[in-house]
C-alpha positions as CSV (number, residue, x, y, z in Angstrom):
1,M,0.0,0.0,0.0
2,L,1.3,3.4,-0.9
3,N,1.5,5.9,1.9
4,S,-0.2,9.3,1.8
5,T,1.9,12.3,1.1
6,Q,2.1,14.8,3.9
7,S,3.4,18.4,4.1
8,T,2.7,21.7,5.9
9,R,3.0,24.6,3.5
10,G,1.1,23.6,0.3
11,M,0.1,20.7,-1.8
12,A,-1.2,19.9,-5.3
13,V,-2.5,16.6,-6.8
14,A,-3.1,15.9,-10.5
15,P,-3.5,12.8,-12.7
16,H,-0.3,13.8,-14.5
17,A,2.9,14.4,-12.5
18,L,4.0,17.4,-14.6
19,A,0.7,19.3,-13.8
20,A,1.2,18.7,-10.0
21,Q,4.8,19.9,-10.3
22,A,3.7,23.0,-12.2
23,A,1.3,23.9,-9.5
24,M,3.9,23.2,-6.8
25,S,6.4,25.4,-8.6
26,I,4.0,28.3,-8.3
27,L,3.4,27.7,-4.6
28,R,7.0,27.2,-3.6
29,R,9.1,29.2,-6.0
30,D,6.8,32.2,-6.5
31,H,4.7,32.1,-3.3
32,G,1.6,32.1,-5.4
33,N,-1.8,31.1,-4.1
34,A,-4.0,28.1,-4.8
35,I,-5.8,29.6,-7.8
36,E,-2.6,30.7,-9.5
37,A,-1.2,27.3,-8.9
38,M,-4.3,25.7,-10.4
39,V,-4.2,27.8,-13.5
40,A,-0.6,26.6,-14.1
41,A,-1.6,23.0,-13.5
42,A,-4.7,23.3,-15.8
43,A,-2.6,24.7,-18.6
44,T,0.1,22.1,-18.2
45,I,-2.2,19.1,-18.1
46,A,-4.0,20.4,-21.2
47,V,-0.7,19.8,-22.9
48,A,0.5,16.7,-21.0
49,Y,-2.7,14.7,-21.1
50,P,-4.2,15.7,-24.5
51,H,-6.5,12.8,-24.9
52,M,-8.2,13.7,-21.6
53,N,-8.6,17.5,-21.8
54,S,-7.9,20.6,-23.9
55,I,-8.3,24.4,-23.9
56,G,-11.1,23.6,-26.4
57,G,-13.2,22.2,-23.6
58,D,-15.0,23.1,-20.4
59,G,-14.1,23.6,-16.7
60,F,-15.6,23.8,-13.3
61,W,-14.2,25.2,-10.0
62,V,-15.1,24.9,-6.3
63,I,-13.1,27.4,-4.2
64,S,-12.8,27.7,-0.4
65,E,-11.2,30.6,1.5
66,P,-11.1,30.1,5.3
67,G,-13.8,32.1,7.0
68,K,-15.6,32.9,3.7
69,P,-18.5,31.3,1.8
70,V,-17.5,28.6,-0.7
71,V,-17.9,29.7,-4.3
72,A,-17.9,27.9,-7.7
73,I,-17.1,28.9,-11.2
74,E,-19.2,27.6,-14.1
75,A,-17.0,27.6,-17.2
76,C,-19.2,25.5,-19.5
77,G,-20.1,26.4,-23.0
78,T,-23.6,26.6,-24.4
79,A,-24.8,25.4,-27.8
80,G,-24.1,27.9,-30.5
81,A,-26.8,30.5,-31.5
82,N,-27.2,28.6,-34.8
83,V,-27.2,25.2,-33.2
84,S,-30.8,23.8,-33.1
85,R,-32.6,20.6,-33.3
86,Q,-33.8,21.5,-36.7
87,F,-30.2,22.1,-37.8
88,Y,-29.5,18.4,-37.5
89,L,-32.8,17.2,-38.7
90,D,-32.4,19.2,-41.9
91,Q,-29.2,17.2,-42.5
92,G,-31.0,13.9,-42.1
93,L,-29.7,13.1,-38.6
94,D,-31.8,11.8,-35.7
95,T,-28.9,12.0,-33.3
96,I,-26.0,14.4,-32.8
97,P,-22.7,12.9,-34.1
98,V,-20.2,11.9,-31.4
99,R,-17.2,12.9,-33.6
100,G,-16.5,15.4,-36.2
101,P,-17.3,19.1,-36.9
102,L,-21.0,18.7,-36.1
103,A,-20.1,17.3,-32.7
104,A,-18.2,20.6,-32.0
105,N,-21.4,22.5,-31.4
106,T,-20.8,24.1,-28.0
107,M,-18.6,26.9,-26.8
108,A,-15.3,26.1,-25.0
109,G,-15.5,27.7,-21.5
110,T,-12.3,26.5,-19.8
111,V,-10.0,29.5,-20.7
112,D,-12.6,32.0,-19.5
113,G,-12.9,30.0,-16.3
114,W,-9.2,30.6,-15.8
115,R,-9.7,34.3,-16.3
116,E,-12.7,34.3,-13.9
117,A,-10.7,32.4,-11.2
118,L,-7.8,34.9,-11.5
119,T,-10.2,37.7,-10.6
120,I,-10.8,35.9,-7.3
121,S,-7.1,35.4,-7.0
122,A,-6.5,39.1,-7.4
123,S,-8.8,39.7,-4.4
124,W,-6.4,37.5,-2.4
125,G,-3.5,39.6,-3.5
126,G,-2.5,37.3,-6.3
127,K,-0.3,39.1,-8.9
128,L,1.7,36.5,-10.8
129,P,1.8,37.3,-14.5
130,L,0.2,35.0,-17.0
131,A,3.5,34.4,-18.6
132,R,4.6,32.7,-15.4
133,L,1.4,30.7,-15.0
134,L,1.6,29.3,-18.6
135,E,5.3,28.9,-18.6
136,D,5.4,25.1,-18.1
137,A,2.6,24.5,-20.5
138,I,4.3,26.4,-23.2
139,H,7.6,24.7,-22.6
140,Y,6.1,21.2,-22.8
141,A,4.0,22.0,-25.9
142,E,7.1,23.4,-27.7
143,T,9.8,20.9,-26.5
144,G,7.5,17.9,-26.1
145,I,6.1,15.6,-23.4
146,P,6.7,11.8,-23.0
147,V,3.7,10.0,-24.3
148,T,1.9,8.2,-21.6
149,R,0.6,4.6,-21.9
150,S,-2.9,6.1,-21.4
151,Q,-2.5,8.4,-24.4
152,Y,-1.1,5.6,-26.5
153,A,-3.9,3.3,-25.6
154,S,-6.7,5.9,-26.2
155,T,-5.2,6.9,-29.5
156,S,-4.8,3.3,-30.7
157,T,-8.3,2.2,-29.5
158,K,-10.2,5.1,-30.9
159,L,-8.1,5.7,-34.1
160,P,-10.7,4.3,-36.5
161,E,-13.3,6.9,-35.5
162,L,-10.8,9.7,-35.2
163,V,-8.2,9.4,-37.9
164,D,-10.4,11.0,-40.6
165,Q,-11.6,13.9,-38.5
166,P,-10.2,17.4,-39.5
167,G,-6.8,18.0,-38.1
168,F,-6.6,14.8,-36.0
169,A,-3.9,12.9,-37.9
170,N,-1.5,15.8,-38.4
171,T,-1.8,16.7,-34.7
172,F,-2.0,13.4,-32.7
173,L,-0.2,11.0,-35.1
174,V,3.5,11.0,-36.0
175,E,4.2,10.1,-39.6
176,N,0.7,8.6,-39.7
177,N,1.4,6.4,-36.7
178,V,0.2,6.4,-33.1
179,P,3.1,7.9,-31.1
180,A,4.7,5.2,-29.0
181,A,4.4,5.3,-25.2
182,G,7.6,7.0,-23.9
183,S,8.3,8.9,-27.1
184,R,8.5,12.7,-27.3
185,F,5.4,14.4,-28.5
186,T,5.2,18.1,-29.4
187,Q,2.3,20.5,-30.1
188,E,3.8,23.6,-31.8
189,R,0.6,25.2,-32.9
190,L,-0.9,24.9,-29.4
191,A,2.3,26.4,-28.0
192,K,1.9,29.4,-30.3
193,T,-1.7,29.8,-29.1
194,L,-0.7,29.7,-25.5
195,R,2.0,32.4,-26.2
196,T,-0.7,34.5,-27.9
197,L,-2.9,34.2,-24.7
198,V,0.1,35.5,-22.7
199,V,0.6,38.5,-25.0
200,Q,-3.1,39.3,-25.6
201,G,-4.7,38.1,-22.4
202,L,-7.1,35.2,-21.7
203,D,-10.0,37.3,-22.9
204,S,-8.5,37.2,-26.4
205,F,-9.7,33.6,-26.8
206,Y,-13.2,35.0,-27.0
207,R,-12.8,38.6,-28.1
208,G,-10.0,40.0,-30.3
209,D,-7.6,38.8,-33.0
210,L,-7.2,35.3,-31.5
211,A,-10.9,34.9,-31.3
212,K,-11.2,35.8,-35.0
213,M,-8.6,33.1,-35.8
214,I,-10.4,30.5,-33.8
215,A,-13.7,31.4,-35.4
216,D,-12.1,31.1,-38.9
217,D,-10.7,27.8,-37.9
218,L,-14.1,26.5,-36.7
219,A,-15.7,27.7,-39.9
220,E,-13.0,26.0,-42.0
221,I,-13.6,22.6,-40.5
222,G,-17.4,22.9,-40.6
223,S,-18.3,23.6,-37.0
224,P,-21.5,25.6,-36.4
225,I,-19.8,27.7,-33.6
226,T,-19.3,31.3,-34.8
227,L,-17.3,34.4,-33.8
228,Q,-20.5,35.9,-32.3
229,D,-20.7,32.8,-30.0
230,L,-17.2,33.4,-28.9
231,N,-17.8,37.1,-28.3
232,D,-20.9,36.4,-26.2
233,Y,-19.4,33.8,-23.9
234,H,-18.6,34.5,-20.2
235,A,-17.8,32.2,-17.4
236,R,-19.5,33.0,-14.1
237,T,-18.9,32.8,-10.4
238,M,-21.9,31.2,-8.6
239,T,-23.0,29.6,-5.4
240,P,-22.3,25.8,-5.3
241,L,-24.8,23.2,-4.0
242,H,-24.1,22.2,-0.4
243,L,-25.1,19.2,1.6
244,K,-25.5,19.3,5.4
245,H,-23.7,16.0,6.3
246,S,-23.3,14.5,9.8
247,L,-19.6,15.3,9.5
248,G,-19.8,18.8,8.1
249,E,-20.7,20.6,4.8
250,I,-20.0,19.1,1.4
251,Y,-20.0,21.3,-1.7
252,N,-20.3,20.5,-5.4
253,T,-21.3,22.2,-8.6
254,A,-24.9,22.9,-9.6
255,P,-26.7,21.6,-12.7
256,P,-26.1,21.2,-15.6
257,T,-23.4,19.2,-13.8
258,Q,-24.1,16.0,-11.9
259,G,-22.7,17.5,-8.7
260,I,-26.2,17.0,-7.3
261,V,-25.8,13.3,-8.0
262,S,-22.6,13.0,-6.0
263,L,-24.2,14.9,-3.1
264,T,-27.3,12.8,-3.3
265,I,-25.3,9.5,-2.9
266,L,-23.6,10.9,0.2
267,A,-26.9,12.2,1.6
268,I,-28.6,8.8,1.2
269,L,-25.6,6.9,2.7
270,D,-25.6,9.4,5.7
271,R,-29.3,8.7,6.3
272,L,-28.6,5.0,6.0
273,D,-25.9,5.4,8.7
274,I,-23.3,3.3,6.8
275,R,-20.9,3.7,9.7
276,R,-22.7,0.7,11.2
277,Y,-20.9,-1.5,8.7
278,R,-17.3,-2.3,8.1
279,A,-15.3,-0.4,5.4
280,D,-15.4,-2.3,2.1
281,S,-17.7,-4.9,3.5
282,L,-20.4,-6.6,1.4
283,E,-23.1,-4.4,3.0
284,Y,-21.2,-1.2,2.5
285,I,-20.5,-1.8,-1.2
286,H,-24.1,-2.9,-1.8
287,L,-25.5,0.2,-0.2
288,V,-23.2,2.5,-2.1
289,V,-24.3,0.9,-5.4
290,E,-28.0,1.1,-4.5
291,A,-27.6,4.7,-3.4
292,T,-26.0,5.3,-6.8
293,K,-29.0,3.8,-8.6
294,Q,-31.4,6.1,-6.7
295,A,-29.2,9.2,-7.4
296,F,-29.1,8.4,-11.1
297,R,-32.9,7.9,-11.1
298,M,-33.2,11.4,-9.7
299,R,-30.7,12.7,-12.2
300,D,-32.5,11.3,-15.2
301,Q,-35.8,12.7,-14.1
302,Y,-34.7,16.2,-13.2
303,V,-31.1,17.3,-14.1
304,C,-30.6,19.5,-17.1
305,D,-29.8,23.2,-17.9
306,P,-31.0,24.8,-14.6
307,S,-33.2,27.2,-16.5
308,N,-35.2,24.2,-17.7
309,M,-35.4,22.3,-14.4
310,L,-38.7,21.7,-12.8
311,I,-37.3,21.9,-9.2
312,A,-34.7,24.1,-7.6
313,P,-31.5,22.0,-7.5
314,Q,-30.8,22.8,-3.8
315,A,-34.3,21.5,-2.9
316,C,-33.3,18.1,-4.2
317,L,-31.0,17.7,-1.1
318,A,-33.8,18.4,1.4
319,D,-35.0,15.5,3.7
320,A,-38.5,15.5,2.3
321,F,-37.3,15.1,-1.3
322,L,-34.7,12.5,-0.4
323,S,-36.9,10.3,1.8
324,P,-38.5,8.2,-1.0
325,Y,-35.1,7.4,-2.5
326,V,-33.7,6.3,0.9
327,K,-36.8,4.1,1.6
328,A,-36.5,2.5,-1.8
329,I,-33.2,0.8,-0.9
330,S,-33.2,-2.7,0.5
331,L,-30.2,-4.3,2.3
332,D,-31.0,-7.7,1.0
333,K,-31.8,-7.2,-2.6
334,A,-30.4,-5.3,-5.6
335,L,-32.9,-3.1,-7.5
336,P,-33.1,-3.2,-11.3
337,W,-30.7,-1.0,-13.1
338,G,-31.4,0.8,-16.4
339,N,-28.9,2.8,-18.4
340,G,-26.3,5.4,-17.5
341,K,-25.2,8.5,-19.3
342,G,-22.1,6.9,-20.7
343,P,-18.4,7.6,-21.0
344,A,-16.4,10.8,-20.4
345,D,-12.7,11.8,-20.3
346,T,-11.8,14.4,-17.8
347,V,-9.0,15.5,-15.4
348,W,-9.6,16.4,-11.8
349,L,-7.0,18.4,-9.9
350,G,-6.7,19.8,-6.4
351,V,-4.6,22.5,-4.6
352,I,-4.5,23.8,-1.1
353,D,-2.0,26.6,-0.2
354,A,-0.3,27.7,3.0
355,E,-3.2,29.9,3.9
356,G,-5.7,27.1,3.7
357,R,-7.2,28.3,0.5
358,A,-8.4,25.3,-1.4
359,V,-9.4,24.6,-5.0
360,S,-11.2,21.6,-6.5
361,F,-11.1,21.7,-10.3
362,I,-12.1,19.7,-13.3
363,Q,-11.4,20.2,-17.0
364,S,-12.8,18.1,-19.9
365,I,-13.4,17.6,-23.6
366,Y,-16.0,14.9,-22.9
367,H,-15.0,11.8,-24.9
368,E,-11.4,10.8,-25.7
369,F,-10.0,13.7,-27.8
370,G,-13.5,15.3,-27.7
371,S,-14.9,15.8,-31.2
372,G,-11.6,14.6,-32.7
373,T,-11.4,17.9,-34.7
374,V,-8.3,20.1,-34.3
375,L,-8.4,23.7,-35.5
376,P,-5.8,24.1,-38.3
377,R,-4.1,27.4,-37.2
378,T,-4.5,27.4,-33.5
379,G,-4.0,23.6,-32.8
380,I,-7.0,23.5,-30.4
381,N,-8.8,20.1,-30.0
382,W,-12.5,21.0,-29.6
383,Q,-14.8,19.2,-27.3
384,N,-17.9,17.2,-28.2
385,R,-19.9,17.9,-25.0
386,G,-22.9,18.9,-27.1
387,C,-23.4,15.3,-28.3
388,S,-25.0,14.7,-24.9
389,F,-28.0,16.7,-26.1
390,S,-31.0,14.8,-27.4
391,L,-32.9,15.6,-30.7
392,A,-36.1,14.1,-29.3
393,E,-38.6,17.0,-29.1
394,N,-39.8,16.3,-25.6
395,H,-36.6,15.1,-24.0
396,L,-35.4,16.7,-20.8
397,N,-32.0,17.6,-22.5
398,V,-33.4,18.4,-25.9
399,L,-31.0,20.6,-28.0
400,A,-31.8,24.3,-28.3
401,P,-29.6,27.4,-29.2
402,G,-27.8,28.8,-26.2
403,K,-28.7,25.8,-24.0
404,K,-26.2,24.2,-21.6
405,P,-25.6,20.5,-22.2
406,F,-25.7,18.0,-19.3
407,H,-22.2,17.5,-17.7
408,T,-20.9,14.5,-15.9
409,L,-18.2,16.9,-14.5
410,N,-18.3,17.7,-10.8
411,P,-15.4,18.8,-8.5
412,A,-16.1,18.2,-4.8
413,L,-15.0,20.0,-1.6
414,A,-15.8,19.4,2.1
415,R,-15.5,21.5,5.2
416,F,-15.7,19.2,8.3
417,T,-17.0,20.4,11.6
418,D,-13.6,19.8,13.2
419,G,-12.0,22.3,10.8
420,R,-10.5,20.1,8.2
421,T,-10.9,21.0,4.5
422,M,-10.9,18.3,1.8
423,V,-10.8,18.6,-2.0
424,Y,-11.5,15.5,-4.0
425,G,-12.6,14.2,-7.3
426,T,-12.0,12.0,-10.3
427,M,-12.6,11.6,-14.0
428,G,-14.8,8.9,-15.4
429,G,-18.4,9.8,-16.6
430,D,-20.9,7.8,-14.5
431,G,-18.0,6.7,-12.4
432,Q,-17.4,10.2,-11.0
433,P,-20.1,10.3,-8.3
434,Q,-19.5,6.7,-7.4
435,T,-15.8,7.1,-6.9
436,Q,-16.3,10.4,-5.0
437,A,-18.7,8.6,-2.6
438,T,-16.2,5.8,-2.2
439,V,-13.1,8.0,-1.5
440,F,-15.1,10.4,0.8
441,T,-16.7,7.6,2.9
442,R,-13.5,5.5,3.2
443,Y,-11.6,8.6,4.4
444,A,-14.2,10.5,6.4
445,V,-16.5,7.8,7.7
446,F,-14.1,4.9,8.1
447,N,-10.9,6.9,8.9
448,Q,-8.8,5.3,6.2
449,P,-5.6,7.3,5.2
450,V,-6.3,9.4,2.0
451,Q,-4.0,7.3,-0.2
452,Q,-5.5,4.0,1.0
453,A,-9.0,5.3,0.2
454,I,-7.9,5.9,-3.3
455,T,-5.6,2.9,-3.9
456,A,-8.0,0.3,-2.5
457,P,-10.0,-1.7,-5.1
458,R,-13.0,0.1,-6.6
459,W,-16.2,-0.7,-8.5
460,L,-18.2,1.1,-11.2
461,L,-21.9,0.7,-12.0
462,G,-22.7,1.3,-15.7
463,R,-20.6,2.6,-18.5
464,T,-17.4,4.7,-18.5
465,W,-14.8,5.5,-21.1
466,G,-13.8,2.6,-23.2
467,K,-16.7,0.4,-22.1
468,S,-20.3,-0.1,-23.4
469,S,-21.7,-2.7,-20.8
470,E,-24.0,-1.6,-18.0
471,S,-22.7,-4.2,-15.5
472,L,-21.4,-3.7,-12.0
473,K,-17.6,-3.8,-12.7
474,M,-15.4,-4.9,-9.8
475,E,-11.6,-4.8,-9.8
476,C,-10.2,-8.3,-9.3
477,R,-8.6,-7.4,-5.9
478,F,-11.9,-7.8,-4.1
479,K,-12.2,-11.0,-2.2
480,P,-14.3,-13.8,-3.9
481,E,-16.8,-13.8,-1.1
482,I,-17.6,-10.1,-1.7
483,I,-18.1,-10.7,-5.4
484,D,-20.2,-13.8,-4.8
485,G,-22.2,-12.0,-2.2
486,L,-23.0,-9.2,-4.5
487,R,-24.1,-11.6,-7.2
488,A,-26.3,-13.4,-4.7
489,L,-28.0,-10.0,-3.9
490,G,-28.9,-9.7,-7.6
491,H,-26.0,-7.5,-8.9
492,D,-24.8,-8.2,-12.5
493,V,-21.1,-8.4,-11.5
494,E,-18.3,-8.2,-14.1
495,V,-14.7,-8.7,-12.8
496,V,-12.1,-6.5,-14.5
497,G,-8.4,-6.0,-14.2
498,D,-6.3,-4.9,-11.2
499,F,-5.9,-1.1,-11.0
500,D,-8.1,-0.8,-14.1
501,E,-8.0,2.8,-15.6
502,M,-11.8,2.6,-16.3
503,M,-12.2,3.1,-12.5
504,G,-11.1,6.7,-12.9
505,H,-8.2,8.9,-11.8
506,A,-9.1,9.9,-8.3
507,G,-7.2,12.3,-6.0
508,A,-7.7,14.1,-2.7
509,I,-6.0,16.5,-0.3
510,V,-7.1,17.2,3.3
511,R,-5.8,20.1,5.4
512,D,-6.1,20.1,9.2
513,A,-6.8,23.7,10.3
514,S,-5.3,23.3,13.8
515,S,-1.9,21.8,12.7
516,G,-1.8,23.0,9.2
517,I,-0.7,19.5,8.1
518,L,-1.8,18.5,4.6
519,E,-2.4,14.8,3.6
520,G,-2.8,13.9,-0.1
521,G,-3.2,10.9,-2.3
522,C,-3.2,10.3,-6.1
523,D,-4.5,7.4,-8.2
524,P,-2.0,4.6,-9.2
525,R,-4.4,4.0,-12.1
526,S,-3.2,7.4,-13.6
527,N,0.1,9.1,-14.3
528,G,-0.5,11.3,-11.3
529,A,1.5,12.6,-8.4
530,V,1.0,14.5,-5.2
531,A,3.5,17.4,-4.8
532,G,3.9,19.0,-1.3
533,Y,6.3,21.2,0.6
């Protein structure tokens, strides 16, 4: 078992070591704050983990400053003004394509999320120049990164559906071959775009010369996103959802994300008093899975663009609303399971600085390599988040111009009654709320060290990236009696590999307010690291 990393002055965790180190450099060398460190990490991981995220995608932040209310940043793009249900029907389509220019139908919000976060940083006294924050990302884009096994595997597996998409082959292949794991991989056009952001400012992505170039690129490949869509976009600071838990307050992002799903699972488990059972016992796993089913049932009935929701999101965490979902769970029988929302590629990162300011952050392009399209002059890989819209006229998430798509993304943060602060999260589509529940309860309820809570074997109900089955997938490290017991309860169990990447790339940091000691863990299923000092 790996030990947790501990430090006293600052800590960062990311699913790629270069991103964690970029954040730590800001904290240690430049005495920057948690937000400045996170922007450096976010830019770096957009270069170092290109199959998982990009500046052509979306981002969400949850930010805690001691003694102040927790805030969130919503940096998710909306469907373009010309993107409508009829737009696709007129082209003979009854579903939105998963790949290609017509899948690149929503704005990319992540860069404006960085800008919005840095306005909060400025109120903390943050003053590091953008050139410093993007320094590592530019260096790695220009001089190259070592290709991870994860990037090699994703490129190889998805190549048939990606190779013919505009710009993919001349960006992510080397001499028409998948770059080998361990080889050096450069992204010169992306480096130039990052340098332009330094010179012109982050707002130039949406308004100005760079925005015009991006719009021209989008038009050239056939995306329906226009310069006006770019000009109109703004990320926003907002109030996160919060759950009153027996151990404290837990925060997550509001719809259109599934942060409400993650909080609902923990709310149900708290009401079921899972501390009565042993950690990782048959009863514990069964109840987490059953709580997940109930939370997904709620999600599929209510969660969409909040302007179209029939109930206030925060009201979904009230006792009266949750009571039927809690009562539906049986300790001795698995309930039927329908279909999940499906796969998603994402990166979650966390930072806590010396002042106890904490950031939980997530950045994504949805599927592996997003839409698969890469803009010819700017080298930006654009997301395909909009393929989560439906073209069915009466569907909860029916496509409409300016509408926000459903997001599996949700970064979590907890403030415990004893003064501890915890940031935690993972990638993995439907797996995100499940893994969050597992890591949080293992650490907070059963007092496992952070690293143990992450390293221990995990499960996943439904689909995630690279898989199409809806079974309950269990890593093979679980004892046979646990697997047999779940099957006896009626779960459709599928045993998968040890430390299987489909289980997500989880991470967490906890800070004790009284001692200032930080404890962090990263996922051995990723290329991640915890950096502390």
